[in-house]
mmCIF file as Biopython writes it, N, C-alpha, C and O atoms, coordinates in Angstrom:
data_model
#
loop_
_atom_site.group_PDB
_atom_site.id
_atom_site.type_symbol
_atom_site.label_atom_id
_atom_site.label_alt_id
_atom_site.label_comp_id
_atom_site.label_asym_id
_atom_site.label_entity_id
_atom_site.label_seq_id
_atom_site.pdbx_PDB_ins_code
_atom_site.Cartn_x
_atom_site.Cartn_y
_atom_site.Cartn_z
_atom_site.occupancy
_atom_site.B_iso_or_equiv
_atom_site.auth_seq_id
_atom_site.auth_asym_id
_atom_site.pdbx_PDB_model_num
ATOM 1   N N  . UNK A ? 1  ? 106.078 94.481  94.629  1.0 0.0 1  A 1 
ATOM 2   C CA . UNK A ? 1  ? 105.469 95.606  94.758  1.0 0.0 1  A 1 
ATOM 3   C C  . UNK A ? 1  ? 104.982 95.833  96.600  1.0 0.0 1  A 1 
ATOM 4   O O  . UNK A ? 1  ? 104.592 94.949  97.362  1.0 0.0 1  A 1 
ATOM 5   N N  . UNK A ? 2  ? 105.142 97.028  96.841  1.0 0.0 2  A 1 
ATOM 6   C CA . UNK A ? 2  ? 105.092 97.175  98.199  1.0 0.0 2  A 1 
ATOM 7   C C  . UNK A ? 2  ? 103.633 97.995  98.652  1.0 0.0 2  A 1 
ATOM 8   O O  . UNK A ? 2  ? 102.698 98.182  97.873  1.0 0.0 2  A 1 
ATOM 9   N N  . UNK A ? 3  ? 103.658 98.368  99.872  1.0 0.0 3  A 1 
ATOM 10  C CA . UNK A ? 3  ? 102.610 99.465  100.409 1.0 0.0 3  A 1 
ATOM 11  C C  . UNK A ? 3  ? 102.558 100.549 99.544  1.0 0.0 3  A 1 
ATOM 12  O O  . UNK A ? 3  ? 101.520 100.840 98.949  1.0 0.0 3  A 1 
ATOM 13  N N  . UNK A ? 4  ? 103.839 101.320 99.395  1.0 0.0 4  A 1 
ATOM 14  C CA . UNK A ? 4  ? 103.894 102.672 98.950  1.0 0.0 4  A 1 
ATOM 15  C C  . UNK A ? 4  ? 103.177 102.573 97.390  1.0 0.0 4  A 1 
ATOM 16  O O  . UNK A ? 4  ? 102.271 103.269 96.932  1.0 0.0 4  A 1 
ATOM 17  N N  . UNK A ? 5  ? 103.994 101.347 96.698  1.0 0.0 5  A 1 
ATOM 18  C CA . UNK A ? 5  ? 103.690 101.079 95.150  1.0 0.0 5  A 1 
ATOM 19  C C  . UNK A ? 5  ? 101.565 101.156 95.269  1.0 0.0 5  A 1 
ATOM 20  O O  . UNK A ? 5  ? 100.869 101.938 94.621  1.0 0.0 5  A 1 
ATOM 21  N N  . UNK A ? 6  ? 101.113 100.229 96.150  1.0 0.0 6  A 1 
ATOM 22  C CA . UNK A ? 6  ? 99.866  100.005 96.087  1.0 0.0 6  A 1 
ATOM 23  C C  . UNK A ? 6  ? 99.209  101.377 96.186  1.0 0.0 6  A 1 
ATOM 24  O O  . UNK A ? 6  ? 98.444  101.827 95.333  1.0 0.0 6  A 1 
ATOM 25  N N  . UNK A ? 7  ? 99.556  101.963 97.239  1.0 0.0 7  A 1 
ATOM 26  C CA . UNK A ? 7  ? 98.733  103.586 97.548  1.0 0.0 7  A 1 
ATOM 27  C C  . UNK A ? 7  ? 99.116  104.242 96.265  1.0 0.0 7  A 1 
ATOM 28  O O  . UNK A ? 7  ? 98.086  104.669 95.745  1.0 0.0 7  A 1 
ATOM 29  N N  . UNK A ? 8  ? 100.181 104.507 95.525  1.0 0.0 8  A 1 
ATOM 30  C CA . UNK A ? 8  ? 100.354 104.829 94.409  1.0 0.0 8  A 1 
ATOM 31  C C  . UNK A ? 8  ? 99.150  104.671 93.175  1.0 0.0 8  A 1 
ATOM 32  O O  . UNK A ? 8  ? 98.547  105.569 92.586  1.0 0.0 8  A 1 
ATOM 33  N N  . UNK A ? 9  ? 99.039  103.135 93.018  1.0 0.0 9  A 1 
ATOM 34  C CA . UNK A ? 9  ? 97.963  102.648 92.164  1.0 0.0 9  A 1 
ATOM 35  C C  . UNK A ? 9  ? 96.572  103.133 92.558  1.0 0.0 9  A 1 
ATOM 36  O O  . UNK A ? 9  ? 95.724  103.483 91.737  1.0 0.0 9  A 1 
ATOM 37  N N  . UNK A ? 10 ? 96.407  103.126 93.864  1.0 0.0 10 A 1 
ATOM 38  C CA . UNK A ? 10 ? 94.957  103.165 94.271  1.0 0.0 10 A 1 
ATOM 39  C C  . UNK A ? 10 ? 94.731  104.979 93.878  1.0 0.0 10 A 1 
ATOM 40  O O  . UNK A ? 10 ? 93.778  105.290 93.163  1.0 0.0 10 A 1 
ATOM 41  N N  . UNK A ? 11 ? 95.497  105.854 94.307  1.0 0.0 11 A 1 
ATOM 42  C CA . UNK A ? 11 ? 95.645  106.972 93.922  1.0 0.0 11 A 1 
ATOM 43  C C  . UNK A ? 11 ? 95.712  107.519 92.548  1.0 0.0 11 A 1 
ATOM 44  O O  . UNK A ? 11 ? 95.143  108.577 92.282  1.0 0.0 11 A 1 
ATOM 45  N N  . UNK A ? 12 ? 96.354  106.877 91.696  1.0 0.0 12 A 1 
ATOM 46  C CA . UNK A ? 12 ? 96.312  107.163 89.849  1.0 0.0 12 A 1 
ATOM 47  C C  . UNK A ? 12 ? 94.803  106.650 89.383  1.0 0.0 12 A 1 
ATOM 48  O O  . UNK A ? 12 ? 94.285  107.346 88.509  1.0 0.0 12 A 1 
ATOM 49  N N  . UNK A ? 13 ? 94.085  105.588 89.831  1.0 0.0 13 A 1 
ATOM 50  C CA . UNK A ? 13 ? 93.014  105.532 89.436  1.0 0.0 13 A 1 
ATOM 51  C C  . UNK A ? 13 ? 92.887  103.910 88.733  1.0 0.0 13 A 1 
ATOM 52  O O  . UNK A ? 13 ? 93.971  103.454 88.368  1.0 0.0 13 A 1 
ATOM 53  N N  . UNK A ? 14 ? 91.857  103.156 88.551  1.0 0.0 14 A 1 
ATOM 54  C CA . UNK A ? 14 ? 92.023  101.964 87.939  1.0 0.0 14 A 1 
ATOM 55  C C  . UNK A ? 14 ? 92.573  101.690 86.554  1.0 0.0 14 A 1 
ATOM 56  O O  . UNK A ? 14 ? 93.430  100.843 86.304  1.0 0.0 14 A 1 
ATOM 57  N N  . UNK A ? 15 ? 91.981  102.512 85.663  1.0 0.0 15 A 1 
ATOM 58  C CA . UNK A ? 15 ? 92.566  101.912 84.167  1.0 0.0 15 A 1 
ATOM 59  C C  . UNK A ? 15 ? 93.823  102.248 84.096  1.0 0.0 15 A 1 
ATOM 60  O O  . UNK A ? 15 ? 94.635  101.401 83.726  1.0 0.0 15 A 1 
ATOM 61  N N  . UNK A ? 16 ? 94.237  103.544 84.433  1.0 0.0 16 A 1 
ATOM 62  C CA . UNK A ? 16 ? 95.466  104.218 84.419  1.0 0.0 16 A 1 
ATOM 63  C C  . UNK A ? 16 ? 96.453  103.345 85.144  1.0 0.0 16 A 1 
ATOM 64  O O  . UNK A ? 16 ? 97.605  103.231 84.726  1.0 0.0 16 A 1 
ATOM 65  N N  . UNK A ? 17 ? 95.978  102.659 86.343  1.0 0.0 17 A 1 
ATOM 66  C CA . UNK A ? 17 ? 96.864  102.076 86.871  1.0 0.0 17 A 1 
ATOM 67  C C  . UNK A ? 17 ? 96.931  100.666 86.393  1.0 0.0 17 A 1 
ATOM 68  O O  . UNK A ? 17 ? 97.917  100.088 86.850  1.0 0.0 17 A 1 
ATOM 69  N N  . UNK A ? 18 ? 96.188  99.936  85.616  1.0 0.0 18 A 1 
ATOM 70  C CA . UNK A ? 18 ? 95.928  98.735  84.977  1.0 0.0 18 A 1 
ATOM 71  C C  . UNK A ? 18 ? 97.011  98.920  83.730  1.0 0.0 18 A 1 
ATOM 72  O O  . UNK A ? 18 ? 97.886  98.109  83.426  1.0 0.0 18 A 1 
ATOM 73  N N  . UNK A ? 19 ? 96.763  100.052 83.156  1.0 0.0 19 A 1 
ATOM 74  C CA . UNK A ? 19 ? 97.695  100.245 81.768  1.0 0.0 19 A 1 
ATOM 75  C C  . UNK A ? 19 ? 99.506  100.488 82.276  1.0 0.0 19 A 1 
ATOM 76  O O  . UNK A ? 19 ? 100.511 100.094 81.683  1.0 0.0 19 A 1 
ATOM 77  N N  . UNK A ? 20 ? 99.422  101.109 83.295  1.0 0.0 20 A 1 
ATOM 78  C CA . UNK A ? 20 ? 100.793 101.154 83.971  1.0 0.0 20 A 1 
ATOM 79  C C  . UNK A ? 20 ? 101.073 99.458  84.326  1.0 0.0 20 A 1 
ATOM 80  O O  . UNK A ? 20 ? 101.849 98.744  83.690  1.0 0.0 20 A 1 
ATOM 81  N N  . UNK A ? 21 ? 100.479 99.150  85.157  1.0 0.0 21 A 1 
ATOM 82  C CA . UNK A ? 21 ? 100.823 97.624  85.745  1.0 0.0 21 A 1 
ATOM 83  C C  . UNK A ? 21 ? 101.178 96.642  84.697  1.0 0.0 21 A 1 
ATOM 84  O O  . UNK A ? 21 ? 102.113 95.869  84.906  1.0 0.0 21 A 1 
ATOM 85  N N  . UNK A ? 22 ? 100.342 96.596  83.303  1.0 0.0 22 A 1 
ATOM 86  C CA . UNK A ? 22 ? 101.041 95.981  82.049  1.0 0.0 22 A 1 
ATOM 87  C C  . UNK A ? 22 ? 101.977 96.471  81.351  1.0 0.0 22 A 1 
ATOM 88  O O  . UNK A ? 22 ? 102.780 95.705  80.820  1.0 0.0 22 A 1 
ATOM 89  N N  . UNK A ? 23 ? 102.080 97.800  81.199  1.0 0.0 23 A 1 
ATOM 90  C CA . UNK A ? 23 ? 103.481 98.361  81.027  1.0 0.0 23 A 1 
ATOM 91  C C  . UNK A ? 23 ? 104.496 98.139  81.446  1.0 0.0 23 A 1 
ATOM 92  O O  . UNK A ? 23 ? 105.467 98.389  80.731  1.0 0.0 23 A 1 
ATOM 93  N N  . UNK A ? 24 ? 104.686 97.615  82.685  1.0 0.0 24 A 1 
ATOM 94  C CA . UNK A ? 24 ? 105.926 97.562  83.779  1.0 0.0 24 A 1 
ATOM 95  C C  . UNK A ? 24 ? 106.050 96.232  83.567  1.0 0.0 24 A 1 
ATOM 96  O O  . UNK A ? 24 ? 107.145 95.836  83.166  1.0 0.0 24 A 1 
ATOM 97  N N  . UNK A ? 25 ? 104.928 95.223  83.796  1.0 0.0 25 A 1 
ATOM 98  C CA . UNK A ? 25 ? 105.372 93.816  83.445  1.0 0.0 25 A 1 
ATOM 99  C C  . UNK A ? 25 ? 105.664 93.459  82.099  1.0 0.0 25 A 1 
ATOM 100 O O  . UNK A ? 25 ? 106.533 92.615  81.882  1.0 0.0 25 A 1 
ATOM 101 N N  . UNK A ? 26 ? 105.013 94.026  81.131  1.0 0.0 26 A 1 
ATOM 102 C CA . UNK A ? 26 ? 105.999 93.932  79.650  1.0 0.0 26 A 1 
ATOM 103 C C  . UNK A ? 26 ? 107.343 94.250  79.514  1.0 0.0 26 A 1 
ATOM 104 O O  . UNK A ? 26 ? 108.001 93.576  78.723  1.0 0.0 26 A 1 
ATOM 105 N N  . UNK A ? 27 ? 107.887 95.164  80.144  1.0 0.0 27 A 1 
ATOM 106 C CA . UNK A ? 27 ? 109.013 95.633  79.993  1.0 0.0 27 A 1 
ATOM 107 C C  . UNK A ? 27 ? 109.846 94.488  81.190  1.0 0.0 27 A 1 
ATOM 108 O O  . UNK A ? 27 ? 110.909 93.907  80.968  1.0 0.0 27 A 1 
ATOM 109 N N  . UNK A ? 28 ? 109.187 94.410  82.199  1.0 0.0 28 A 1 
ATOM 110 C CA . UNK A ? 28 ? 110.103 93.414  82.835  1.0 0.0 28 A 1 
ATOM 111 C C  . UNK A ? 28 ? 110.326 91.880  82.194  1.0 0.0 28 A 1 
ATOM 112 O O  . UNK A ? 28 ? 111.449 91.376  82.213  1.0 0.0 28 A 1 
ATOM 113 N N  . UNK A ? 29 ? 109.319 91.267  81.696  1.0 0.0 29 A 1 
ATOM 114 C CA . UNK A ? 29 ? 109.040 89.895  81.153  1.0 0.0 29 A 1 
ATOM 115 C C  . UNK A ? 29 ? 110.084 90.378  79.986  1.0 0.0 29 A 1 
ATOM 116 O O  . UNK A ? 29 ? 111.015 89.578  79.903  1.0 0.0 29 A 1 
ATOM 117 N N  . UNK A ? 30 ? 110.181 91.406  79.113  1.0 0.0 30 A 1 
ATOM 118 C CA . UNK A ? 30 ? 110.894 91.419  77.831  1.0 0.0 30 A 1 
ATOM 119 C C  . UNK A ? 30 ? 112.348 91.407  78.232  1.0 0.0 30 A 1 
ATOM 120 O O  . UNK A ? 30 ? 113.118 90.977  77.373  1.0 0.0 30 A 1 
ATOM 121 N N  . UNK A ? 31 ? 112.850 91.789  79.348  1.0 0.0 31 A 1 
ATOM 122 C CA . UNK A ? 31 ? 114.429 91.705  79.835  1.0 0.0 31 A 1 
ATOM 123 C C  . UNK A ? 31 ? 114.759 93.277  79.392  1.0 0.0 31 A 1 
ATOM 124 O O  . UNK A ? 31 ? 115.751 93.359  78.667  1.0 0.0 31 A 1 
ATOM 125 N N  . UNK A ? 32 ? 114.206 94.340  79.651  1.0 0.0 32 A 1 
ATOM 126 C CA . UNK A ? 32 ? 114.486 95.539  79.436  1.0 0.0 32 A 1 
ATOM 127 C C  . UNK A ? 32 ? 115.431 95.801  80.324  1.0 0.0 32 A 1 
ATOM 128 O O  . UNK A ? 32 ? 115.192 95.505  81.495  1.0 0.0 32 A 1 
ATOM 129 N N  . UNK A ? 33 ? 116.530 96.324  80.029  1.0 0.0 33 A 1 
ATOM 130 C CA . UNK A ? 33 ? 117.418 96.779  80.987  1.0 0.0 33 A 1 
ATOM 131 C C  . UNK A ? 33 ? 117.680 97.997  81.732  1.0 0.0 33 A 1 
ATOM 132 O O  . UNK A ? 33 ? 118.464 98.218  82.654  1.0 0.0 33 A 1 
ATOM 133 N N  . UNK A ? 34 ? 116.690 98.876  81.010  1.0 0.0 34 A 1 
ATOM 134 C CA . UNK A ? 34 ? 116.216 100.055 81.851  1.0 0.0 34 A 1 
ATOM 135 C C  . UNK A ? 34 ? 115.471 100.125 83.045  1.0 0.0 34 A 1 
ATOM 136 O O  . UNK A ? 34 ? 115.581 100.997 83.907  1.0 0.0 34 A 1 
ATOM 137 N N  . UNK A ? 35 ? 114.456 98.842  83.051  1.0 0.0 35 A 1 
ATOM 138 C CA . UNK A ? 35 ? 113.427 98.730  83.860  1.0 0.0 35 A 1 
ATOM 139 C C  . UNK A ? 35 ? 114.065 98.095  85.239  1.0 0.0 35 A 1 
ATOM 140 O O  . UNK A ? 35 ? 113.584 98.159  86.370  1.0 0.0 35 A 1 
ATOM 141 N N  . UNK A ? 36 ? 115.157 97.531  84.863  1.0 0.0 36 A 1 
ATOM 142 C CA . UNK A ? 36 ? 115.764 96.963  86.003  1.0 0.0 36 A 1 
ATOM 143 C C  . UNK A ? 36 ? 116.063 97.362  87.494  1.0 0.0 36 A 1 
ATOM 144 O O  . UNK A ? 36 ? 116.117 96.741  88.555  1.0 0.0 36 A 1 
ATOM 145 N N  . UNK A ? 37 ? 116.250 98.808  87.072  1.0 0.0 37 A 1 
ATOM 146 C CA . UNK A ? 37 ? 116.637 99.759  88.265  1.0 0.0 37 A 1 
ATOM 147 C C  . UNK A ? 37 ? 115.258 100.107 88.931  1.0 0.0 37 A 1 
ATOM 148 O O  . UNK A ? 37 ? 115.347 100.706 90.003  1.0 0.0 37 A 1 
ATOM 149 N N  . UNK A ? 38 ? 114.252 99.884  88.561  1.0 0.0 38 A 1 
ATOM 150 C CA . UNK A ? 38 ? 113.051 100.574 89.061  1.0 0.0 38 A 1 
ATOM 151 C C  . UNK A ? 38 ? 112.015 99.370  89.755  1.0 0.0 38 A 1 
ATOM 152 O O  . UNK A ? 38 ? 111.763 98.216  89.407  1.0 0.0 38 A 1 
ATOM 153 N N  . UNK A ? 39 ? 111.588 100.140 90.799  1.0 0.0 39 A 1 
ATOM 154 C CA . UNK A ? 39 ? 110.550 99.406  91.529  1.0 0.0 39 A 1 
ATOM 155 C C  . UNK A ? 39 ? 109.264 99.782  90.851  1.0 0.0 39 A 1 
ATOM 156 O O  . UNK A ? 39 ? 109.360 100.700 90.037  1.0 0.0 39 A 1 
ATOM 157 N N  . UNK A ? 40 ? 107.940 99.187  91.051  1.0 0.0 40 A 1 
ATOM 158 C CA . UNK A ? 40 ? 106.865 99.781  90.355  1.0 0.0 40 A 1 
ATOM 159 C C  . UNK A ? 40 ? 106.564 101.300 90.560  1.0 0.0 40 A 1 
ATOM 160 O O  . UNK A ? 40 ? 106.393 102.048 89.597  1.0 0.0 40 A 1 
ATOM 161 N N  . UNK A ? 41 ? 106.506 101.731 91.880  1.0 0.0 41 A 1 
ATOM 162 C CA . UNK A ? 41 ? 106.731 102.957 92.422  1.0 0.0 41 A 1 
ATOM 163 C C  . UNK A ? 41 ? 107.520 103.923 91.303  1.0 0.0 41 A 1 
ATOM 164 O O  . UNK A ? 41 ? 107.063 104.878 90.676  1.0 0.0 41 A 1 
ATOM 165 N N  . UNK A ? 42 ? 108.838 103.353 91.272  1.0 0.0 42 A 1 
ATOM 166 C CA . UNK A ? 42 ? 109.758 104.211 90.749  1.0 0.0 42 A 1 
ATOM 167 C C  . UNK A ? 42 ? 109.462 104.530 89.234  1.0 0.0 42 A 1 
ATOM 168 O O  . UNK A ? 42 ? 109.604 105.675 88.805  1.0 0.0 42 A 1 
ATOM 169 N N  . UNK A ? 43 ? 109.000 103.366 88.346  1.0 0.0 43 A 1 
ATOM 170 C CA . UNK A ? 43 ? 108.536 103.257 87.405  1.0 0.0 43 A 1 
ATOM 171 C C  . UNK A ? 43 ? 107.483 104.315 86.981  1.0 0.0 43 A 1 
ATOM 172 O O  . UNK A ? 43 ? 107.567 104.959 85.936  1.0 0.0 43 A 1 
ATOM 173 N N  . UNK A ? 44 ? 106.306 104.456 88.050  1.0 0.0 44 A 1 
ATOM 174 C CA . UNK A ? 44 ? 105.303 105.330 87.689  1.0 0.0 44 A 1 
ATOM 175 C C  . UNK A ? 44 ? 105.777 106.909 87.626  1.0 0.0 44 A 1 
ATOM 176 O O  . UNK A ? 44 ? 105.299 107.768 86.886  1.0 0.0 44 A 1 
ATOM 177 N N  . UNK A ? 45 ? 106.946 107.092 88.687  1.0 0.0 45 A 1 
ATOM 178 C CA . UNK A ? 45 ? 107.319 108.505 88.708  1.0 0.0 45 A 1 
ATOM 179 C C  . UNK A ? 45 ? 108.054 108.628 87.215  1.0 0.0 45 A 1 
ATOM 180 O O  . UNK A ? 45 ? 107.705 109.463 86.380  1.0 0.0 45 A 1 
ATOM 181 N N  . UNK A ? 46 ? 109.041 107.739 87.028  1.0 0.0 46 A 1 
ATOM 182 C CA . UNK A ? 46 ? 110.025 108.009 85.943  1.0 0.0 46 A 1 
ATOM 183 C C  . UNK A ? 46 ? 108.709 108.076 84.596  1.0 0.0 46 A 1 
ATOM 184 O O  . UNK A ? 46 ? 108.728 108.968 83.748  1.0 0.0 46 A 1 
ATOM 185 N N  . UNK A ? 47 ? 107.966 107.312 84.616  1.0 0.0 47 A 1 
ATOM 186 C CA . UNK A ? 47 ? 106.832 107.556 83.228  1.0 0.0 47 A 1 
ATOM 187 C C  . UNK A ? 47 ? 106.180 109.175 83.019  1.0 0.0 47 A 1 
ATOM 188 O O  . UNK A ? 47 ? 105.886 109.915 82.081  1.0 0.0 47 A 1 
ATOM 189 N N  . UNK A ? 48 ? 106.160 109.206 84.649  1.0 0.0 48 A 1 
ATOM 190 C CA . UNK A ? 48 ? 105.377 110.772 84.458  1.0 0.0 48 A 1 
ATOM 191 C C  . UNK A ? 48 ? 106.398 111.505 84.228  1.0 0.0 48 A 1 
ATOM 192 O O  . UNK A ? 48 ? 106.063 112.397 83.449  1.0 0.0 48 A 1 
ATOM 193 N N  . UNK A ? 49 ? 107.733 111.596 84.581  1.0 0.0 49 A 1 
ATOM 194 C CA . UNK A ? 49 ? 108.494 112.291 84.112  1.0 0.0 49 A 1 
ATOM 195 C C  . UNK A ? 49 ? 109.332 112.078 82.540  1.0 0.0 49 A 1 
ATOM 196 O O  . UNK A ? 49 ? 110.397 112.583 82.184  1.0 0.0 49 A 1 
ATOM 197 N N  . UNK A ? 50 ? 108.594 111.323 81.930  1.0 0.0 50 A 1 
ATOM 198 C CA . UNK A ? 50 ? 108.448 111.382 80.459  1.0 0.0 50 A 1 
ATOM 199 C C  . UNK A ? 50 ? 109.750 110.235 79.948  1.0 0.0 50 A 1 
ATOM 200 O O  . UNK A ? 50 ? 110.146 110.175 78.784  1.0 0.0 50 A 1 
ATOM 201 N N  . UNK A ? 51 ? 110.296 109.366 81.087  1.0 0.0 51 A 1 
ATOM 202 C CA . UNK A ? 51 ? 111.420 108.514 80.836  1.0 0.0 51 A 1 
ATOM 203 C C  . UNK A ? 51 ? 110.819 107.480 79.714  1.0 0.0 51 A 1 
ATOM 204 O O  . UNK A ? 51 ? 111.495 107.030 78.788  1.0 0.0 51 A 1 
ATOM 205 N N  . UNK A ? 52 ? 109.592 107.210 79.923  1.0 0.0 52 A 1 
ATOM 206 C CA . UNK A ? 52 ? 108.948 105.777 79.341  1.0 0.0 52 A 1 
ATOM 207 C C  . UNK A ? 52 ? 107.861 106.507 78.040  1.0 0.0 52 A 1 
ATOM 208 O O  . UNK A ? 52 ? 107.096 107.446 78.264  1.0 0.0 52 A 1 
ATOM 209 N N  . UNK A ? 53 ? 108.004 105.901 76.844  1.0 0.0 53 A 1 
ATOM 210 C CA . UNK A ? 53 ? 106.597 106.528 76.254  1.0 0.0 53 A 1 
ATOM 211 C C  . UNK A ? 53 ? 105.112 105.879 76.901  1.0 0.0 53 A 1 
ATOM 212 O O  . UNK A ? 53 ? 104.963 105.149 77.881  1.0 0.0 53 A 1 
ATOM 213 N N  . UNK A ? 54 ? 104.297 106.333 76.143  1.0 0.0 54 A 1 
ATOM 214 C CA . UNK A ? 54 ? 102.776 105.470 76.563  1.0 0.0 54 A 1 
ATOM 215 C C  . UNK A ? 54 ? 103.016 104.197 75.700  1.0 0.0 54 A 1 
ATOM 216 O O  . UNK A ? 54 ? 103.786 104.046 74.752  1.0 0.0 54 A 1 
ATOM 217 N N  . UNK A ? 55 ? 102.185 103.357 76.259  1.0 0.0 55 A 1 
ATOM 218 C CA . UNK A ? 55 ? 102.323 102.164 75.966  1.0 0.0 55 A 1 
ATOM 219 C C  . UNK A ? 55 ? 100.872 101.537 75.351  1.0 0.0 55 A 1 
ATOM 220 O O  . UNK A ? 55 ? 99.770  101.908 75.757  1.0 0.0 55 A 1 
ATOM 221 N N  . UNK A ? 56 ? 101.084 100.497 74.273  1.0 0.0 56 A 1 
ATOM 222 C CA . UNK A ? 56 ? 99.683  100.246 73.782  1.0 0.0 56 A 1 
ATOM 223 C C  . UNK A ? 56 ? 100.120 98.608  73.564  1.0 0.0 56 A 1 
ATOM 224 O O  . UNK A ? 56 ? 100.990 98.149  72.823  1.0 0.0 56 A 1 
ATOM 225 N N  . UNK A ? 57 ? 99.158  97.882  74.519  1.0 0.0 57 A 1 
ATOM 226 C CA . UNK A ? 57 ? 99.599  96.323  74.462  1.0 0.0 57 A 1 
ATOM 227 C C  . UNK A ? 57 ? 99.372  95.774  73.159  1.0 0.0 57 A 1 
ATOM 228 O O  . UNK A ? 57 ? 99.955  94.744  72.821  1.0 0.0 57 A 1 
ATOM 229 N N  . UNK A ? 58 ? 98.574  96.373  72.395  1.0 0.0 58 A 1 
ATOM 230 C CA . UNK A ? 58 ? 98.070  95.608  71.085  1.0 0.0 58 A 1 
ATOM 231 C C  . UNK A ? 58 ? 99.135  96.208  69.892  1.0 0.0 58 A 1 
ATOM 232 O O  . UNK A ? 58 ? 99.003  95.781  68.745  1.0 0.0 58 A 1 
ATOM 233 N N  . UNK A ? 59 ? 100.078 97.104  70.166  1.0 0.0 59 A 1 
ATOM 234 C CA . UNK A ? 59 ? 101.104 96.993  69.356  1.0 0.0 59 A 1 
ATOM 235 C C  . UNK A ? 59 ? 102.388 96.230  69.836  1.0 0.0 59 A 1 
ATOM 236 O O  . UNK A ? 59 ? 103.380 96.109  69.117  1.0 0.0 59 A 1 
ATOM 237 N N  . UNK A ? 60 ? 102.281 95.655  71.285  1.0 0.0 60 A 1 
ATOM 238 C CA . UNK A ? 60 ? 103.480 94.963  71.691  1.0 0.0 60 A 1 
ATOM 239 C C  . UNK A ? 60 ? 103.205 93.274  71.023  1.0 0.0 60 A 1 
ATOM 240 O O  . UNK A ? 60 ? 102.274 92.591  71.450  1.0 0.0 60 A 1 
ATOM 241 N N  . UNK A ? 61 ? 104.016 92.843  70.105  1.0 0.0 61 A 1 
ATOM 242 C CA . UNK A ? 61 ? 103.683 91.544  70.046  1.0 0.0 61 A 1 
ATOM 243 C C  . UNK A ? 61 ? 103.924 90.514  71.076  1.0 0.0 61 A 1 
ATOM 244 O O  . UNK A ? 61 ? 103.303 89.451  71.090  1.0 0.0 61 A 1 
ATOM 245 N N  . UNK A ? 62 ? 104.681 90.781  71.796  1.0 0.0 62 A 1 
ATOM 246 C CA . UNK A ? 62 ? 104.683 89.820  73.106  1.0 0.0 62 A 1 
ATOM 247 C C  . UNK A ? 62 ? 103.445 89.737  74.060  1.0 0.0 62 A 1 
ATOM 248 O O  . UNK A ? 62 ? 102.939 88.730  74.555  1.0 0.0 62 A 1 
ATOM 249 N N  . UNK A ? 63 ? 103.078 91.072  74.195  1.0 0.0 63 A 1 
ATOM 250 C CA . UNK A ? 63 ? 102.111 90.929  75.235  1.0 0.0 63 A 1 
ATOM 251 C C  . UNK A ? 63 ? 100.576 90.985  74.631  1.0 0.0 63 A 1 
ATOM 252 O O  . UNK A ? 63 ? 99.559  90.994  75.325  1.0 0.0 63 A 1 
ATOM 253 N N  . UNK A ? 64 ? 100.634 91.025  73.022  1.0 0.0 64 A 1 
ATOM 254 C CA . UNK A ? 64 ? 99.260  91.199  72.478  1.0 0.0 64 A 1 
ATOM 255 C C  . UNK A ? 64 ? 98.804  89.760  72.435  1.0 0.0 64 A 1 
ATOM 256 O O  . UNK A ? 64 ? 97.626  89.536  72.158  1.0 0.0 64 A 1 
ATOM 257 N N  . UNK A ? 65 ? 99.679  88.715  72.699  1.0 0.0 65 A 1 
ATOM 258 C CA . UNK A ? 65 ? 98.854  87.316  72.614  1.0 0.0 65 A 1 
ATOM 259 C C  . UNK A ? 65 ? 98.040  87.024  73.867  1.0 0.0 65 A 1 
ATOM 260 O O  . UNK A ? 65 ? 97.202  86.129  73.974  1.0 0.0 65 A 1 
ATOM 261 N N  . UNK A ? 66 ? 98.438  87.992  74.895  1.0 0.0 66 A 1 
ATOM 262 C CA . UNK A ? 66 ? 97.721  87.644  76.098  1.0 0.0 66 A 1 
ATOM 263 C C  . UNK A ? 66 ? 96.441  88.370  75.868  1.0 0.0 66 A 1 
ATOM 264 O O  . UNK A ? 66 ? 96.116  88.597  77.033  1.0 0.0 66 A 1 
ATOM 265 N N  . UNK A ? 67 ? 95.684  88.784  75.268  1.0 0.0 67 A 1 
ATOM 266 C CA . UNK A ? 67 ? 94.543  89.839  74.928  1.0 0.0 67 A 1 
ATOM 267 C C  . UNK A ? 67 ? 93.781  89.123  74.407  1.0 0.0 67 A 1 
ATOM 268 O O  . UNK A ? 67 ? 94.112  88.128  73.763  1.0 0.0 67 A 1 
ATOM 269 N N  . UNK A ? 68 ? 92.348  89.596  74.640  1.0 0.0 68 A 1 
ATOM 270 C CA . UNK A ? 68 ? 91.702  88.681  73.746  1.0 0.0 68 A 1 
ATOM 271 C C  . UNK A ? 68 ? 91.371  88.929  72.361  1.0 0.0 68 A 1 
ATOM 272 O O  . UNK A ? 68 ? 90.658  88.115  71.774  1.0 0.0 68 A 1 
ATOM 273 N N  . UNK A ? 69 ? 91.989  90.390  71.522  1.0 0.0 69 A 1 
ATOM 274 C CA . UNK A ? 69 ? 91.614  90.719  70.249  1.0 0.0 69 A 1 
ATOM 275 C C  . UNK A ? 69 ? 93.118  90.135  69.834  1.0 0.0 69 A 1 
ATOM 276 O O  . UNK A ? 69 ? 93.937  91.053  69.809  1.0 0.0 69 A 1 
ATOM 277 N N  . UNK A ? 70 ? 93.609  89.011  69.546  1.0 0.0 70 A 1 
ATOM 278 C CA . UNK A ? 70 ? 94.770  88.722  69.211  1.0 0.0 70 A 1 
ATOM 279 C C  . UNK A ? 70 ? 95.297  88.640  67.978  1.0 0.0 70 A 1 
ATOM 280 O O  . UNK A ? 70 ? 96.443  88.236  67.782  1.0 0.0 70 A 1 
ATOM 281 N N  . UNK A ? 71 ? 94.273  89.127  66.792  1.0 0.0 71 A 1 
ATOM 282 C CA . UNK A ? 71 ? 94.440  89.271  65.515  1.0 0.0 71 A 1 
ATOM 283 C C  . UNK A ? 71 ? 95.578  90.021  65.073  1.0 0.0 71 A 1 
ATOM 284 O O  . UNK A ? 71 ? 95.780  90.185  63.870  1.0 0.0 71 A 1 
#
């Protein structure tokens, strides 16, 4: 993540930024081939353009284990 990525995150707002960061990280950690072509900034633009669906950490078995509500 670079300066432009940080500026994009700041401009987006904290909660939306956090959700997007978690979504990006989850895609990276799961080995998603589609995400390999994106920086975080590119990912945000692609998500805004509809290339990626909305993300819910509680519906992702890999990432849910890192939440407080792991049930």
